[in-house]
C-alpha positions, 0 to 999 in steps of 0.5 A: 552504260555501265562504269568501266575500269581500265584493264591490263593484262600482260605476259613475259612476252607481251601486252595481251589486252589493254583497254576499259572494261565493264566487268571481269570474271575469272578463277582464283585459288579461292574460287570465282570472281567477278570485278567491277569498277569500285571493287575493294582492293585486293590482290589474288592468285590466278587459277586455270580456267576462262577469263571473261572481260565484258566490254561496251561493245561485248564480251570477250574470252581468254583462257588464263592459266597461271598468274596474279591479279592486282584489284584497284577501284578504278583499274586491274592488272593481270600479270599472266604467266599463259593466257591465250585468245581462243583463235590461238589455241589448237583444239585437238592438241587441248583434247590430246593434252587432256587425255594425256593428263587423265591417263597420267591421273588414273595410272597413279603410279610412282613416277607420276607427278599428281600435281603437274597432271591435275595442273595439265588437265585444268589447262587443257579444260580452260583452253577447250572452254574458251573454245566454247 
């Protein structure tokens, strides 16, 4: 059995997950990161994507959209603005949101906030990937 570490994922509304994991993977603003026990302590900013938790009994995935992560050698705390389990995601709604975001990006009009449209597209992609 691999070494585990404590993981706690919290949002403003709830404790999303709390338990021991063998590995944690997610996107940061600096790129992808994989965490094992005894990782170098650091704090990182989340970028939209799929968070993969490797537990002794298997993997769990979630769509992680924004937040901060504190990494210590024996525990990790994810302060998520928004995170969703696959069964909480509506595929049709995610696909529609992605299409609207693509259309706004393609239009590039003066009234289009490109940063907001790109963020919406990334959230849509993360939701869809979490369902796969």
